[in-house]
N, C-alpha and C positions, 0 to 999 in steps of 0.2 A: 256547529259541526257535529255530525254523528259518526261514530267509529264502529264499524262492524268487524267482528272477528271470525264469523262463520259465513259460509255460502248461503245457508238457509236464512240467516238474519238479513243479509243484503237482499237476497231474492224476495223475501217476504216484504221488505220495505219498498223495493222497486215495484212490486205488484200493486201497492197502494197508490202509486202515482197516477195522475190523470192520463188517460190514453193519448191525449193530444200533447203530452209533455215531450219535449225534445231532450234526449239523454246523451250526454257526452262522457267519454271515458279517457282518462289519462293514466296509462300504466307506468309505474315507476318502481325502482328498487330502493327508493328512499335516498338519503344523502342529497336532498333536494338543493338546487342552486338556481341562479337566475334564468337559465335555459328552461328548467322545469316550470318556474314561475310564469314565464311568458306563455308556455303551452297551456297551463291551467287558466291563466287570464283569458286567453283566446277561447278556451272551452266555456268559461263562465259567460263571456260575451255572446257566444253563439248558441247556448243551450239553456233550458230552464232548470235542468238538474245536471250536476257533474259528479261523477265518481272518480276519485283518485285512488289507485291501488298503491300501496306501499308494501312490497313483498320482495324480499331477497330470494330469488329463484335458484335453488341449489342445482337444478339440472342444467344451468348455464355455465357452471364451473367445472372444468375438468381437473382443476387443481384445488383440492379441499382446503389447502392452506389459504388460498386466495378467498375462498368463501368465508373462512373463519376470520379473516382480516377485514372483511367488508364493513364499513362504518355503520354503526347503529346510531342514527341521529333522529329517532322518532319524535321526541319532544320538540326539537328544533324544526323538524319537518311540519309538525302541526302548527307551530307558531307562524311559519312562512305561509302555509295554506290559509290560516285564519286571517292573515293580513290581506289576503286576496278576497276571501268571502267566507262568512260564517255558515253559509248554506251548503258547502261542499260535503259530499258523503265520502268517507274514508273507508277503504277496504284493506284491512291489515291482518290477513290470516296467518296461521302457522303453515309450515310445509306439509305436515300431516293432514291438515284441513284441506289444502289444495289438492294433494295427491292421494287422498284417502288411504294414508298409511303405507303407500307403495310409491316411494319417491323415485320416479323413473320417467325419462322423456320418451315421448312417442317418436317414431321414425317417420320422416317425411322425405318425399322426393323433390328436392329443390333443383333438380336438373343440373347439378354441378356447381350451382351458385354458392353452396355451402362448403366447397372444398378448395376454394381459391382465397387469396388475400388473407383476411383474418381467420377464415375457416381452415386454412391449411395448417394453422398453428394451434387451433383449439378444437380438439375432437368433440364432436356432438354438441358444441356450443349452440349452433343454430337450431338443432332439434330441440334443445332446451328452451330457446327463445320461442320457437313455434308452438311448443306445448303450452307454455303459460299464456301466450297471446291468444291462442285458440280457446283455452279454458276461460279466460277473462271475457272474450267476445261472447261466448256461449252463455256465460253467467249473466252478464250485464245487458247484453243485446242492445248496444248503443246505436244511436242514429249517426254519431260521429265518434271517431277515436283519434287521439292526438299523439303523435310520436315525434321524437326529435329527429332532425334530418342530418346531424353531423356525421352519423355512421351510414354512409350510402349503401353499403352491402346489407346491413341489418334492415334498413328501410325497404330494400327490394325483397328481402325474405318476408317481412311483415306484409307487404302488398300481396305477395303470393299466398300467404296464409289466409288473408281476408277474402281471397277469391277462389281458393281451391280446397277448403276444408269443410268439416261438418257445419261450420258457421254459414258459409255461402250455400251449401247444399240445403240448408233449412230455409233458404230464401232471404237471408239477411244480406244487406249490401252496405258498405261504407262508401259514401260518395267521395270522401277525401282520401281514399287509399287506392 
């Protein structure tokens, strides 16, 4: 497994892959469990190369205490991933690296989807989700991306991001979103 800490390192490595390479992306915030493992296994089965991001996204947390309490299980996460495949690429940047020292979520128009259910209780949570998902899609440019389906609302937000952002405007499409 290769671990990348900067966007440039990951991007440079991806640029060396053969053009016929199928590339999968599994975005996570770490603290991996069997649900993540099944997504990663599916990605490994369907792609020649898989990038798993391990990044606790601060813009998803409206309560900074929750962010501080989020578990850091990086070594255990690597162990789990290596049990699936030694060929997985890991992207584990700092928040400053992702946000260029300006940790702030973009504002999206989710047409009200972000203000009901979970969104009614978590200000700007889905803007944070959208910001990191769009950034990862633009960086990795995957052929496929894999997201958990247990959070229906978040999955709908991600589908919207994959179809209505700079990622889609640059001609990229995710067939499974």
